[in-house]
C-alpha positions in Angstrom: -12.6 267.8 -35.7 -15.2 265.3 -35.2 -17.7 266.4 -32.5 -20.0 263.4 -32.9 -20.8 261.7 -29.6 -19.3 258.2 -28.8 -22.2 255.9 -29.4 -20.3 252.5 -28.6 -21.7 250.5 -25.6 -19.9 250.8 -22.2 -18.3 247.7 -20.6 -20.0 247.6 -17.1 -20.3 244.5 -14.9 -23.9 243.3 -14.9 -25.6 242.6 -11.6 -26.6 239.3 -13.0 -23.1 238.0 -12.4 -23.0 238.9 -8.7 -25.0 235.8 -7.6 -22.8 233.2 -9.4 -19.7 234.9 -8.1 -21.0 234.8 -4.6 -22.0 231.1 -5.0 -18.6 230.3 -6.4 -16.9 231.9 -3.5 -19.1 230.1 -1.0 -18.6 226.8 -2.8 -14.8 227.3 -2.8 -14.8 228.1 0.8 -16.9 225.0 1.5 -14.5 222.9 -0.5 -11.6 224.4 1.3 -13.3 223.9 4.7 -14.2 220.3 3.9 -10.7 219.5 2.6 -9.0 221.3 5.6 -11.3 219.4 8.1 -10.5 216.1 6.7 -7.8 213.8 8.0 -6.1 210.9 6.5 -8.0 208.2 4.6 -7.1 204.7 5.7 -8.2 201.1 4.9 -9.3 198.6 7.5 -9.3 194.9 7.0 -11.6 192.5 8.8 -13.2 189.1 8.3 -16.8 190.3 7.8 -18.7 193.5 7.9 -21.6 192.3 10.1 -23.4 195.4 11.4 -21.2 197.9 9.6 -22.8 200.4 7.1 -21.1 203.0 4.8 -21.7 206.5 6.0 -23.1 205.6 9.4 -20.6 203.4 11.2 -18.3 205.6 13.3 -14.8 205.2 14.4 -14.4 206.2 18.0 -11.6 206.7 20.5 -12.7 206.8 24.2 -16.3 207.1 23.0 -15.4 210.3 20.8 -16.0 210.0 17.1 -12.8 210.5 15.1 -13.8 209.1 11.7 -16.5 207.5 9.7 -16.7 204.5 7.3 -17.0 205.8 3.7 -17.3 202.6 1.8 -17.5 198.8 2.4 -16.2 196.4 -0.2 -14.7 192.9 -0.6 -11.1 192.2 -1.3 -10.0 191.0 -4.7 -9.6 187.4 -3.5 -12.9 187.6 -1.6 -11.3 186.4 1.6 -12.0 189.4 3.7 -13.8 192.8 3.9 -12.2 196.2 3.2 -13.5 199.4 4.9 -12.5 202.8 3.6 -12.4 205.2 6.6 -12.2 208.9 6.4 -10.5 210.2 9.5 -11.1 213.7 10.9 -8.6 216.5 11.0 -5.9 216.4 13.7 -6.3 212.6 14.1 -3.0 211.8 12.4 -1.2 211.8 15.7 -3.4 208.8 16.8 -2.3 206.7 13.8 1.1 204.9 14.1 2.5 201.5 13.5 1.0 200.0 16.7 -2.5 201.6 16.5 -5.1 198.9 17.2 -8.7 198.7 15.9 -11.5 196.4 17.1 -15.3 196.0 16.6 -17.6 196.9 19.4 -21.0 195.1 19.3 -23.3 193.2 21.6 -21.6 190.0 22.9 -22.7 187.2 25.2 -19.9 185.0 26.3 -18.1 183.4 29.3 -17.0 186.9 30.4 -20.6 188.0 30.6 -22.6 190.5 28.5 -20.9 193.4 26.9 -21.6 196.1 24.2 -25.3 196.6 25.2 -25.1 200.3 24.3 -24.6 199.4 20.6 -28.1 197.9 20.6 -29.4 201.5 20.2 -26.4 203.4 18.7 -25.3 200.6 16.4 -22.0 198.9 15.9 -18.9 201.0 15.9 -15.1 200.6 15.6 -12.9 201.4 18.5 -9.5 202.9 18.0 -6.5 202.6 20.4 -3.9 205.2 19.7 -0.4 204.0 19.1 3.0 205.6 19.9 5.5 204.0 17.6 6.3 205.0 14.0 4.5 206.9 11.3 0.9 206.2 10.2 0.1 203.3 8.0 -2.4 203.3 5.2 -3.9 199.9 6.1 -4.8 198.3 9.5 -6.3 195.0 10.6 -9.4 195.1 12.8 -9.8 192.6 15.6 -13.1 191.0 16.3 -12.8 191.4 20.1 -11.0 193.6 22.6 -7.2 193.3 22.2 -5.3 192.0 25.2 -3.2 195.2 25.3 -6.2 197.1 26.4 -6.5 195.1 29.6 -4.1 197.4 31.5 -0.9 196.6 33.4 -0.1 193.1 34.3 1.7 189.9 33.2 1.3 188.0 30.0 2.0 184.2 30.0 2.0 181.4 27.5 0.0 178.2 28.4 0.3 174.9 26.5 -2.5 172.4 26.7 -3.2 169.1 25.0 -5.7 168.8 22.2 -9.2 168.4 23.6 -8.8 170.8 26.5 -11.9 173.0 27.1 -10.1 176.3 27.4 -11.2 179.2 25.2 -10.7 182.9 24.9 -12.4 184.8 27.6 -12.2 182.1 30.3 -11.3 183.4 33.7 -8.0 182.7 35.4 -8.2 182.3 39.2 -5.9 181.9 42.1 -7.5 179.9 45.0 -11.0 181.0 43.8 -10.0 184.6 43.3 -10.2 185.9 39.8 -6.9 187.5 38.8 -7.0 187.4 35.0 -8.4 185.9 31.8 -7.5 184.0 28.6 -7.0 186.7 26.0 -6.0 184.5 23.0 -6.2 180.9 21.9 -4.8 179.2 18.9 -4.1 175.6 17.8 -0.6 174.5 16.7 -1.1 171.7 14.1 2.6 170.8 14.2 2.6 170.0 17.9 -1.1 169.1 18.1 -1.5 171.3 21.1 -3.3 174.6 22.0 -1.4 177.7 22.8 -3.2 180.1 25.2 -2.2 183.6 26.0 -3.0 184.6 29.6 -3.2 188.0 31.1 -2.7 188.3 34.9 -3.8 191.7 36.2 -1.7 193.8 38.5 -1.2 193.6 41.4 -2.0 189.8 41.3 0.9 189.2 38.8 3.2 188.7 41.8 1.4 185.5 42.6 2.8 183.7 39.6 6.1 182.1 40.4 8.3 179.4 38.7 6.9 176.6 40.9 3.2 177.5 40.1 1.2 174.9 38.2 -1.9 175.4 36.1 -4.9 173.1 35.7 -8.5 173.5 34.5 -11.2 174.2 37.0 -14.7 172.9 36.8 -17.8 173.5 38.8 -18.3 170.0 40.0 -15.8 167.1 40.1 -16.0 163.5 41.5 -13.3 161.0 42.1 -12.9 157.5 43.5 -9.5 156.7 44.9 -7.6 154.9 47.8 -8.9 157.5 50.2 -12.5 156.9 49.1 -15.0 159.1 47.4 -14.1 162.8 46.9 -16.3 165.6 45.6 -15.0 169.0 44.6 -17.2 172.0 44.2 -16.0 175.2 42.5 -17.5 178.7 42.3 -20.6 179.6 40.4 -18.6 181.3 37.7 -16.4 178.2 37.2 -19.5 176.0 37.2 -21.0 178.1 34.3 -17.9 178.9 32.3 -15.0 176.8 33.6 -11.6 178.5 33.5 -8.0 178.0 34.6 -6.6 178.1 38.1 -3.0 178.1 39.4 -1.1 177.7 42.6 1.9 176.0 44.2 0.2 172.6 44.9 2.4 171.9 47.9 2.0 174.7 50.4 5.2 173.5 52.2 7.3 173.9 49.1 8.9 177.3 48.3 7.2 179.4 45.7 10.3 180.0 43.7 11.3 183.0 41.6 8.7 185.4 40.2 7.5 184.6 36.7 8.5 186.9 33.9 6.5 188.3 31.0 6.2 185.7 28.3 7.1 182.6 30.4 5.6 179.3 29.3 3.7 177.0 31.5 1.9 173.6 31.0 -1.8 173.0 31.6 -2.1 169.7 33.6 -5.1 167.4 33.6 -6.2 168.1 37.2 -4.9 169.2 40.5 -3.4 165.8 41.4 -1.4 165.8 38.1 -0.2 169.3 38.8 0.8 168.2 42.2 2.8 165.3 40.9 4.5 167.5 38.3 5.8 169.7 41.1 8.3 166.9 41.9 10.5 167.0 38.8 13.4 164.9 40.3 12.3 161.2 40.5 13.7 157.7 40.8 12.0 155.0 38.8 11.7 151.4 39.9 9.7 148.4 38.6 7.6 146.0 40.8 7.0 142.5 39.5 3.7 141.4 40.9 2.9 137.7 40.9 -0.8 138.0 41.7 -3.5 140.2 40.4 -3.2 144.0 40.2 -6.9 144.6 40.1 -7.7 147.8 42.0 -4.2 149.4 41.4 -4.3 152.4 39.2 -1.9 155.0 37.9 -1.6 157.8 40.4 -2.0 155.5 43.4 0.3 156.4 46.3 3.5 154.7 47.3 3.8 154.8 51.1 6.3 154.0 53.7 4.9 153.7 57.2 1.9 155.8 56.2 4.0 158.6 54.6 3.6 159.1 50.9 7.0 158.9 49.2 6.1 158.3 45.6 3.4 157.5 43.0 2.4 154.6 40.8 3.2 155.8 37.3 1.9 153.0 35.2 0.3 149.6 35.8 1.1 146.6 33.5 4.1 148.6 32.1 5.3 146.7 29.1 3.3 143.6 30.0 3.1 141.3 27.0 5.1 143.7 24.8 7.0 140.6 23.5 3.8 138.9 22.4 1.0 136.9 24.0 3.4 134.1 24.8 5.4 136.3 27.1 2.3 136.9 29.3 1.9 133.3 30.5 2.7 133.0 34.2 5.1 136.0 34.1 4.5 138.7 36.8 2.8 141.9 36.0 5.3 144.9 35.9 4.3 148.0 37.7 6.3 151.2 37.2 6.6 153.3 40.4 8.3 156.6 40.9 10.0 157.8 44.1 9.7 161.5 44.7 12.3 162.7 47.1 11.1 166.3 46.9 7.9 165.3 48.7 10.1 164.9 51.8 12.9 167.4 51.3 10.7 170.2 50.0 13.7 171.5 48.1 14.2 172.1 44.4 17.6 170.4 44.4 18.1 166.9 45.7 21.2 164.6 45.7 19.7 161.9 43.6 22.8 159.7 43.6 22.7 159.6 47.4 19.0 158.7 47.4 19.6 155.8 44.9 22.5 154.5 47.0 20.5 154.6 50.3 17.5 152.9 48.7 19.7 150.1 47.5 21.1 149.7 51.0 17.6 149.6 52.5 16.6 146.9 50.0 19.6 144.9 51.2 18.3 145.3 54.8 14.9 143.8 53.9 12.9 146.7 52.5 10.1 145.2 50.3 7.1 146.4 48.4 3.6 144.9 48.6 0.1 145.7 47.5 -2.4 146.6 50.2 -6.1 147.6 50.0 -6.5 151.4 50.5 -10.3 151.3 50.5 -12.4 148.2 50.9 -15.5 150.0 49.5 -13.9 151.0 46.2 -11.4 148.2 46.1 -8.5 150.6 45.4 -5.0 149.4 46.1 -1.7 151.2 47.0 1.9 150.2 47.3 3.2 149.8 50.8 6.9 149.7 51.7 8.1 147.9 54.9 11.0 146.0 56.3 10.8 142.2 56.4 14.0 140.9 58.2 13.3 137.2 57.4 13.1 137.6 53.6 16.0 136.2 51.5 18.8 138.6 50.9 19.0 140.2 47.4 22.5 139.8 46.1 22.2 142.3 43.3 19.3 144.5 42.0 18.2 143.3 38.6 16.6 145.4 35.9 13.6 145.2 33.7 13.7 147.2 30.5 16.7 149.1 31.8 14.8 150.1 35.0 15.9 148.7 38.4 13.6 146.1 40.0 12.3 146.8 43.5 11.8 143.4 45.3 8.2 142.6 46.3 6.6 140.3 48.8 3.0 139.0 48.6 1.3 140.1 51.7 -0.2 137.2 53.6 -2.9 139.2 55.1 -4.6 139.8 51.7 -4.5 136.1 50.8 -5.9 135.2 54.2 -8.7 137.6 53.9 -9.5 136.3 50.4 -9.5 132.7 51.7 -11.7 133.6 54.7 -14.1 135.5 52.4 -14.2 132.5 50.1 -14.9 130.1 53.0 -17.6 132.4 54.3 -19.3 132.5 50.9 -19.1 128.7 50.6 -20.6 128.3 54.1 -23.4 130.7 53.2 -24.1 128.8 50.0 -24.5 125.6 52.0 -27.1 127.0 54.4 -30.6 125.7 53.5 -32.2 129.1 53.4 -35.2 127.7 51.5 -36.0 125.0 54.1 -35.6 127.6 56.9 -38.0 129.9 55.1 -40.5 127.1 54.5 -40.4 126.2 58.2 -40.8 129.7 59.2 -43.8 130.0 56.9 -45.4 126.9 58.5 -44.8 128.3 62.0 -46.3 131.6 61.0 -49.4 129.7 59.6 -49.7 127.8 62.9 -49.4 131.0 64.9 -52.1 132.5 62.7 -54.5 129.6 63.4 -53.8 129.8 67.2 -54.5 133.5 67.0 -57.8 132.9 65.3 -58.8 130.3 68.0 -57.9 132.8 70.7 -60.0 135.4 69.0 -62.9 132.9 68.9 -62.5 132.0 72.6 -62.2 135.5 73.7 -65.4 136.3 71.8 -67.4 133.5 73.6 -70.2 135.0 75.8 -69.6 132.5 78.6 -65.9 133.6 78.8 -67.0 137.2 78.8 -69.3 136.5 81.8 -66.7 134.5 83.7 -64.9 137.5 85.3 -68.2 139.0 86.5 -69.3 135.6 88.0 -66.0 135.1 89.7 -66.3 138.6 91.2 -69.8 137.7 92.5 -68.6 134.4 94.0 -65.7 136.1 95.8 -68.1 138.6 97.2 -70.3 135.8 98.6 -67.3 134.0 100.1 -66.1 137.2 101.6 -69.5 137.6 103.3 -69.5 134.0 104.6 -66.0 134.4 106.1 -67.1 137.5 107.8 -70.1 135.6 109.5 -67.9 132.7 110.5 -65.4 135.1 112.1 -68.3 136.6 114.1 -69.4 133.1 115.3 -66.0 131.9 116.3 -65.4 134.7 118.7 -64.0 133.6 122.2 -67.2 134.7 123.9 -69.5 133.0 121.3 -71.2 129.6 121.8 -69.7 128.2 118.6 -66.2 128.8 119.9 -67.1 126.9 123.2 -68.6 124.0 121.3 -65.5 123.8 119.1 -63.2 123.8 122.1 -65.1 121.0 123.8 -65.1 118.9 120.6 -61.3 119.3 120.4 -60.8 118.2 124.0 -62.9 115.0 123.3 -60.8 114.3 120.3 -57.6 114.6 122.4 -58.9 112.1 125.0 -60.0 109.7 122.2 -56.5 109.8 120.7 -54.8 109.2 124.1 -57.0 106.1 124.7 -56.3 104.8 121.2 -52.5 105.2 121.4 -51.8 101.7 123.0 -53.9 100.0 120.3 -52.0 101.8 117.6 -48.7 100.8 119.2 -49.7 97.2 119.3 -50.8 97.2 115.7 -47.5 98.8 114.7 -45.7 95.9 116.5 -48.1 93.1 115.7 -50.3 93.8 112.8 -52.2 90.5 113.4 -53.0 91.3 117.0 -56.7 91.8 116.1 -56.8 88.1 114.9 -54.6 86.2 117.3 -54.6 86.4 121.1 -52.2 88.5 123.0 -51.0 85.7 125.4 -47.7 84.1 124.8 -47.8 80.2 124.3 -45.2 78.1 126.1 -42.6 76.5 123.9 -43.5 72.9 123.0 -41.4 70.2 124.7 -40.4 67.0 123.0 -42.0 63.8 124.4 -38.8 62.2 125.3 -37.9 65.0 127.5 -41.3 64.7 129.2 
């Protein structure tokens, strides 16, 4: 039996290994905690990464961080930027097929200033949770707020011609009340037109009906027309940023059925064009004008007894289309358009009945003529009136497959032109230069007379004359007063005067026979007064 003690070393765990084991456990827990706190990793696509940094740019939902950008890189074709985003745990329910992302950063546009908080906190990506389908691994980031975030309302499509000044963010108004905005704008090269997506906020979406018309609004507008000068002033917002407005242009016309989501409308040039577009049922006629059409423009009214019944659609319609030789002395064709809906205010009109009744009225003497609408601007309009003495029209002819409306040259216009011409000729014959020369000569003579008067008035003798006359009158006044005192009835002078008058009366009485004799015989002082006997002949003696 071997009693020797066991001298082999014992297998005990050294204390040196405790620290690595604890570190490994803590590291494993940290790894597990990190992995368990992480959500999905997704990829975001956007045009450029302006303001976005890896590790610092956050992904937020309602201002709560739900992820962070891990890396920023370019796509393989270098056409866009790729962001690798690590989402937090329990955010998978936010990600679905219709989840939307957009960049929030400081912006200054027609809608105003937004995103000022990002000046301090930095750019971040906003997330709008979706509800349809499972999560995707890749999403596209919008550069601005998606229209779906605007809330409840109505989305419309608006078509405008190339060159229209309508852009994303422009306000949409109804009679100066802002009710929505332009949320998207794109150009269609095939149709050469813009497509705008409008959002009308609730509860204003009920204002959009089928008979509504859209037109651009500007801060200031001016127009010359048959009615004269017209100025239109919009709101301050429209003056700064423009925008789109809509309404039923004719308040007397029914609004029609409410518009539906996705309905398409047309953007007209201005309010007048939108007003004319409201009348979709029209009758076209051609006027053949023998004289000048100067002053007549497209859009001018067609009136009957002062009531507008139509519009001038085009002036010189097809004039000279067959070549310069066809112009010659041929009349100028003007295309006009009758608009029965202006009078009926209904969406449906019996057009055949209107055509028939207009033809009957033409047979009864209805004629068209050009009249001045505004003497200041020279604008003309088409006037319809009955002329019973005009020749009867057997049948209505046509011009380029359009019926011809008979015209008459209004005598009043020609008479006015002739009178104005005669007046101008008379004015040209007036010798204005000679009259002006004579007036200048008269003014020179008047100036010389004025100088002489000034010299006379400045003479010292003339200045002393009023004073000397005053002194003379005072002396005469004193003399008359003394004479009145002497000629009193009790005075000696009065008695002497009375005696002298009596002597003069006696002298006149004594001289009266002599005066009578001299009146009868002026030679009485030379010849004697006795009458000689008539001489007798000697034979009689």
